[in-house]
N, C-alpha and C positions, 0 to 999 in steps of 0.2 A: 504493500500500500504506500502511496505517496505521502500519507500523513502518519507514517510510523513514528512513534514517540522515541523509541530507542531499540537497538539491537544489541544483545549481549546479556550481561548480568547486572541487574539493578539491586541495590541493597535496601532491604527493609530495615532501616537504621534504628538502633535502640535509642531511647531517650535517657541520657545519663543524668543521674541524680546526685545531689549533694547529700551529706550525712543526715540533714533534716528533711530529705526527700523533696526539696525544691529542685527545679530543673537547673542543671549545671551547664549553662550556655557556653562557657569557656571550653569545657570538655567536649561539648557537641561540635564546636568548631574544629577541635583537634581530630575528632572522629571523621568529620566530613573531609578534611584535608587528607587524612590517611587513606580514606576510601578512594578519592580521586587520584592520588599519587600512585595507587596500586591498581588502577585500571577499571574501577567500577564505572559502569556505563550510565547509571542513573541513580539518584538518591530518592528513596521513598520515605517521606517524613510523616510522622503522626499516623502510621499504620498500626495494626494490631501489635506488631513487634515493638512499636514505639509507645505502647501503653496509652493509646489515644483515649481509651474509655475512662481513664482516671486523670486526664488532663482537664483543667478548667478551660472555658472558652478562651480566656485571655492567654493562657499558656499555649493552647492549640495554635492560635494566630501568631503569637510571638515566636514559637518554634518554626513555623513556616517562614515568617519574615526573616528570621535569623538565618535559616538554611538558604533561602534564596540569595540573601546578601553575601553569605560566605561562599556559596558555590560560584556566584558571579558568572553565570552562563557557561561554566566549564562543562557541565553535563545537565541534562534535564532534571528538574525537581518536580516530583509527583507527590501531591498532598493527599493523605487519607482523609476523606470528608464524609464517609458513609455513616448512616445512623438508621435505627429502626423507627425514627420519626422523620417523615419526609420533609416536613417544614424545617426541622432543625438541620437536616442534611443540606437543604437548599441554602440555609443561612451560612453554614460552614463552607459550602462550596463557593458561594459568592464572595465570602471573605477571603478564601484561599486564592481565588482569582485576583482579587484586589491586592493581596499580599505578594503576588508575583509568581505563583506556581505555574508551571508549564502544562500540567495535566492533573487530573483528579483520579483517585482510586476509590471506588464506591462498592462497599460490601453489601451483600444482600441483607435485608432486614432480619433481625433475630428476635426471638421470643414471640412477638406478634408477627408471625412469619409471613402472613398474607398468602394469597393465591397466585398462580402464574399470571393471571390478568392483572392482579394488583402489583406484581413485580414489574411488569411492563409499564404500568402507569407510574409507579414510584421512580424508576430509573429515568423514564422519559421526562417527568416533571423536573428532576434535578438537571438533566442535560439541557432542557429548555431554558433553564435559568442562568446558564453560563455560556461563555464563548471560547472555552478551551476544551481540549480533548478529554474524554472520560474513559476510564478503564473499569469494566465490571469486575467484581471480585466474587468468585463462587467458591465458598468454603463450607460445605454443609456440615462438616464435623464440628464447626464452631457455631453455626447458626441454625442448624436443623432444617435447612431449606436449600434446594438445588435449583439452579436455573435450567429449565427444560430446553431442548433444542428448538421447539417452536417459539419460545420466548426469546431465545438468542436470535433467531431469524427475524423476528419482529423488531427487536432492539437494534440490530445491525443496520436497519434502515435509517436510524437517526444520524444526522450529519456529525453530531458531536460524540457519539459512542463509537469508538474506533478499535477497541481491544478488550481482551478479558484476561484476568489472572485466574487460571483454572487450578484450583486446589481440591477438586473433588476426588482426584485419583481415578476418575472414570475415563479411560482412554477411548472407549467407544464414543462417549460424548464429545471428547476432544476431536476425534476424527470427523464427527458430524459437523462440528463448528467449522473445521477446516474445509469440509466439502461444500457446505451450504451457506456460508457467510463469507464476507471479506474482512472479518475481524482479525486483527493480529492476536496471536495467542502467546501468553507468557506462562510458563510453568509456575505454579504456586508451591510446588513440593521440590525441595532440593534433590532428594534421592530419585526423582523421576525426570530429571532434566533431559538426559539423552533420549529417552523414548518420546518425550514431548517434541524435541527438535526433529526427530524422525517423522513426526506428524505435521511438521511445518511451523512449529513454534519459533518466535523470534528471539527467545531467550528465557530468562528466569527472573522473578522477583524473589530475592533470596534472603533467608535468615542467616545461613552460614557465611554469607559474604561479609558479615560483621567481623569474622575472624580469618577468613581466607578469601579476600576480595580478588587478588590476582589469579588465584587458582580457578575461581568461578568464572571470571572473565575469560581465562584461557580455555576452559572447557567448551564454552560456546564458540570462541574464535577458531579453535582447532576443528570442531565439528563443521563449522561453516566453510572452512578451507578444504574440507574433504578428508581431513586427517582423523577419521572416526576411531581408529584403533588407539591413537594417542589420547583422544578425548575420553574414551572409555577407560583407559589406564589411569588417567587423572581422576575420573569419577570414582573408580574402584579404590584408589588410594585413600580418598577422604570419605568414603561412604559410611564407615562405622562412626566416625566423629560427627558426621552430619546427622546420622540417626540418633546419636547421643544428645543432639540439640533438642530432642523432643522426648527425653526420658521424664520430663516434667512439663508442666504447662508453659508453652511459649509466652513470653520471652525469658522465663526464669533461667533455663540452662544457658542460653546464649549470653545473657548478662554475666552469669557466673564464669563462663568461658572467657569473656572479655576481661574480667577481673583477674582470672588465673594468668592471663597473658600480660597483666600489668597495665591495662587500659584504665582501670579505676573508674568504672561507669556507675558504681553504686548499686543499691538494691532496687527491687521493684516496689511499687506502691501496693498496699493491700487492696484487694484480697490475695494478690499474688504473694507468695511467701517463700522464703529462702529454702533451698534444697537441703536435704539431710546430709550428714557427714558421709554416709555411705554413697549417696548419689554423687556428691562432689568428688569423692575418691574415684568412682567409676568414670566420671567425666574426665578427670585429670589423667587417668590411665589411657583413655582413648586419645586424648590430645598428645600425650607422650608418644604413643604408638604411631601417630600420624606425623610426628616430628615438629609439632607446633610449639612445644615447650621442651 
């Protein structure tokens, strides 16, 4: 597509916290620079991995503004602005556009999950309210709701809806999206990156890029260059540590991994709670095995 937002590996960046659990903007700037210096192709700010659900409205907007200014057009900035309240999602989305985001990431409504007809109306209303590209985010394990292929086909007709982050793990659905829409596809699951690329995905919106940004970028680049064996070798090398990123609820493990690597990103806000000592030991062992520490 001519309006592709990015190709490669975009990081679903963590939101670093001070000891009092206020946002550590200085550290956020360091993380952004680290990501770009190591080849990350886009920054996704205020997504699930960024603890968007426990940020205040003011923090949400400030994080986006700070990210936009720090990135300074080096890579696209994609702002998570989804909500289970359509009016609130519109408010967040319009503010993110005003704050300079290049695109939006819109998760399916959760809890009050709506019907497929409601999904189309929900996403269309948000996309109608802005003038920047929108990426749908399908993650039924977190929301209890999956976008059907018929809904995808309907939503793909909207001029502002240009892509999807597919984290359903349903490759049959991904194949149907590729066959029946012109939406760009991004894998939402790190461990499924190469199969997604085989179905035509443009890349990944990655949790593990927080700790292995160059490696994730290289996996996509190698595959796109036709060097599939090298891409597979790289994915296999980091597969166990990527799976370890989900031994507890995201983003608890990835923040712990960042801290183990000395990034000092702080803890998660409640209700997300620190991992057990046994979990931290298991995560540390996987990171050692992958040569990260």
